[in-house]
N, C-alpha and C positions, 0 to 999 in steps of 0.2 A: 682138115682140122680147122682151117680158116672158116669154111662154110658152117661147120658145127658151132664154132664160137659165135658167129653172127646169128645163128638160129637161137642160141641161148639168150643173146641180147634182145632179139625181137620178142621172145616169149616173156622176158622180164619186163620189157616196155609195155606189152599188152596187159600184163597183170597190174602193172603200176597205173596204167590208164583206167582199168576197171575199178581199182581201189579209189582213185581220186574222183571218178565219176560217181561212185556210190556215196562218197563223203559229201560231195557237192549237191547231189540230187536228192538225197534223203533229207526232207524237211519235216518238222512237226506239223501235223494237220491243224488247220485253223480251227479255233474254237467256234462253236455254233450255239445259238440260243435254243434253250429247251423250255417248253411250256408244259408244266405238269399239273393237271387238275388235282386239287386236294380235297375239296368238299363242295357240296351244293346243299343249301338250306332253303326251306320254304318259309317265307316271312310270316305266314299265318301261324307258325309254331308259337305257343305262348311265350311272351317275353320273359327273359331272365333278369330279375332285378337284384340279384345277389352277387354281382361281380365285385372283385376286389378293387380297392381304391387305387387310382392311377392307371387302370386298364384303358388302353386306347380304344375309343369308340369312333366309328366311322358313320357319317350320316348318309341317308339315302332317301330318295323320293321315287316311288313307283305308283303310277296311276293316282288314285285318291288316298294313298297311304304315305306317311313319312315315318322315319324312325332312325335307330342307330343299331349297329352290330359291331362285334369284336373281331379281331383278326382270326380267332379260332372258330368263328361261325355262330356265336351266341347272338340271338336277336334280343337286344337289351331293352328296346323300346319300339312300340308299334302303335301309331296313332292314325286313325282314319279322319279325313276332313271332307266336309260336304261341298265347300266352295273354293277357298284359296288357302295356301300355306307357304311359309318360307322357312328354310332350315339351313344351318351351317354346322361346322364342327363344334360350335359352342352353344348355340341357341336355336329355338324354333318358335313359331307362332302360327296359330290357326285363326282365320278371320274371314269376314265377308266385306263386300264393298260398302255396306251400310253401317258397319261397326264404328262407333265413336270412341270406345274405350277398349283397347286391345291389350290383353295380357300376353306376356311371352315367358318362355320357360328355358331352363338350362338342360343340358343333355341328360341329367339325372332325373328329369321330370319334375323338378321343383320350380315353383313359380319364381321368376327372376325379377319381374317388375311389370309396370303398366306404362304404356306410352301416353304422354301428356298431350300429344297432338294426334289428330286424325289423319289417316292416310294408309299407305301400303308399306308394311315393314319389309326390310331387306337386310339380310345378315351376310357378312363376308368374314368367316372365322369369328373373331371376337369383336368385329366392328359392326355397329348397329346404325342403320339409316331408316328414315321414313320418307317415302315419296309422297309429297303433299297433293291434295286434290287440285285438279287443273292440269297436272302433268308437266309443269315447268319449274317447280321448286322442290327442294328436298332439305331435310334436316339431319344432322348427325346427333345421336343420342348417347348417353352414358349407359352403364350396365344396369341402371334402374329404369331406364326409359325416359329420363329427363333430357331436354334439349340442351346440347352444348353450343351448337351454332346452326344457323339457317342460311341457305343460299336461295335468294328469291330471284326469279326471272319471269319474263312474260313470253318467252319463246319456248315451244315444246322441247322437252328433253328426249333425245333419241338414242343416246349411248351413255354407258356409265361403267366405271371400273374403279376398284379400290385396292390399294396396297397398304402396308403397315403405316407408312408415313404420309402418303399422298393419295388423294382421290381426284379422278378426272371425270369431267362430264362433257358430252357433246350435244349439240343442239341442231334444230331443224334449219337454222340460218347458216350452218356451216362453222359455227364457232366452237372452239375447244377451250375449256377452262380447267386449270389445275389448282387444287386447294390443299393447304396444310391441314392434316387431320386433327391436330391439336387445337388450332386456333380458328380454322375456317378461312384464314387469310388466303386470298387469291394470289398465288405465286406467279401465274402465267396465264395469258389469254391471247389467242390468235386464231386466224382463219386459214386453213391450208389452201383453200381455193383451188383453181385450176379446172373447174367444171362449169358447165352452163347453169346448173342449179346446185347450189351448195347445200349439203346436208351430211351430217356425220352418221354413218351406218354401223361402224364398229370402231372400238377404241380401247387402248390400254396404255398404262404408264409403267416405266421401269421402277424397280423397288427404290432406287435412289432419286427418282424424279428427274434424272438426266435426259431420258429419252421418252418421246411420245410417238405411238404408232396409230395410224387410223386408216380406215377405208371410207371414202367419202364421195359424194357427188352423183348427179345424173348427167348423162351426156358428157363423155370424157371422165368416167369414173376412175379413181386412182387410189393406189396405196401410197401413203406418205409417212416417212420416218423423219422426225424432227429432233434435233439436239437442242436442249435448253441451256444455252451458253450465256451465263451472267444475266439470266432472266430475259434473254433475247432469243426467240425461237429461230432456229436455222435449219432449213430443210437440207438434210445430208443425203437423202435418197428418195426418189419417187418413181412410180411405174404406172403408166396408163394401162388399165385393165380391159381385156376383151370381155366386158361385162357391163350390164346396166341394171343391177339388182335394185329393187325398190323396197327392200326389207332389211331389218337388222342382221348383222353377221358377226362372226367370231373373229376377234383379234386378240392375240395373247403373247406376252413375253414369256419365255421359258424361265425356270426358277433362277438360273444363273445370269439372266438378262443378256445373254450372248446372241440370242436369235429370237425372231418374232415369227409366229405362225398366223396366217389369216386365210379366210375362205372367200372365194368369189366364184361365180357360176362354173361348177364342174372342176374347180382347181383348188389345190391347197398351196398357197405361197409360203415359202420359208426364206426369210432374209437373215443371213449370218452377218452380224455387225463386225466381228473380228476380221473375217475374210472379205467383207464388203461384196458379198456374192448372194445372188438370189437363185433359189431352186423352185421349180414348179412341179407338182405331182398331180396328175389327172386322177380325179375320183368321181364316182357317179352318185354320190350322196351329198346331202346338205349337212355340213358339220354342225354338231350341237354340243360337243364337249371335247376338251383336250386335257389329258392327264400325262404325267411323266414319272419315270424312275431315274436312277442315276445315269443310265445309258440309253434308254428307250423313251420314245414319245408315243402315246396311244391316242388316236383320234377316233371319235365315235361319230359316224355319219348315219343319216336316216333318209329313206325315201319310201313313202307310204308306210307299210308295216315291215319293211325290210331294213334291218340295221347291219352296219358293217363296222368292224373295229380294224383300223389301219395301224400297222406297226412300223414305226419309223425310227431307224437308228440315228444317233446324234452325229452322224456324218451326213445328215440330210438325205438319206436314201431310204426308199420304201423296202422293208424287209419281207412284208407279207400282209395278209389280212384274213379275216374270217367273218362270216355273215350268219345271221339268224333272223327269224321272224318273231315279232312281238308287238303288242299294243303299246308298250312303254318299256324303256330300258335306261340304264345308266352305266358309267364306268367310274372306278376309283382306283387309285394306287396307294400303297403303303408298304414301306420296307421292301421295295423291289418285288412286290406281289401285285397282281392285277385282280380286281374284283369286278364282276360283271353282273348287273341286275337285269332280270328279264321277267316281266309281268309279276309273278308272285314268288320268284326265287332269286337267290343270290349265290354266285359261284366264286370260288377262290382258285386262282391259277398261280402257281409258283414259277418264278422266272429264274433260270440259271444259265450260265454260259460255260460250256464244257467242251 
């Protein structure tokens, strides 16, 4: 009887162990990203000029064509240009290097204004600039093309970036200058230095003007993050790069200003300000564009005619990539959707996490 009693206890304990194991071992499967193609449109399709007011239009530039399209795939505007063009979410202009009176247009193809200065128009959302002849000075203009303020310099401009409140410019002598967009007042000026030959190759400023990030120099080329404390620049992080590029490169703050992405020979650097940590991802293409959604960062790289889109989660990890061949390409994001332009077509990919 005693042995039988013990047998019942052992059986009970075995079953109890199995139940506890099942409870502890069974975990919900982790959610994964899903990329679902939704449509592909040829940009040579006749433009649709009857879209409803308030419809979001996304700008594109492919080869010698610029224009706008909607989230559902309507090509609302398609303009061919023989020489040069600049386009943003709000404005565009077509011009040549000889033009002295350049008109520019809004996204609805209505003439917006004429620039009262000669040069090369540049649009960043609703912000309007003209790079002046000589390559060392630029002006900020209003919505009609009239000059609000001018920054004149004698040293060639080598890097430029604009946010809603601040604009920053980098120069061939290694200087970085930050300007208030409303007044043109120079809020900060400094030289990161640290290299044998100082030159700013890539540059961005955070939306609040608190941080400036740059890639600069030849011989001891480096990435530098500066905090602008009481109008005094303070280097809070720098990294000497295994690189000696002699061309402009991409430096970009993410939308939340918590991390900076920058490219140098075969590498994508990601510096997380909150964690004070840098991550490097090996890539075999030159970065030409960076776009992001709420949880993902998309990086477009190019080598000859091969393009690669790298998918990076905002844990600073590479989730995957895909490649294609084209003569020209772009990427855009909107409402957690990815848009990929390739020669004469635009594709929409819906992103979900399930």
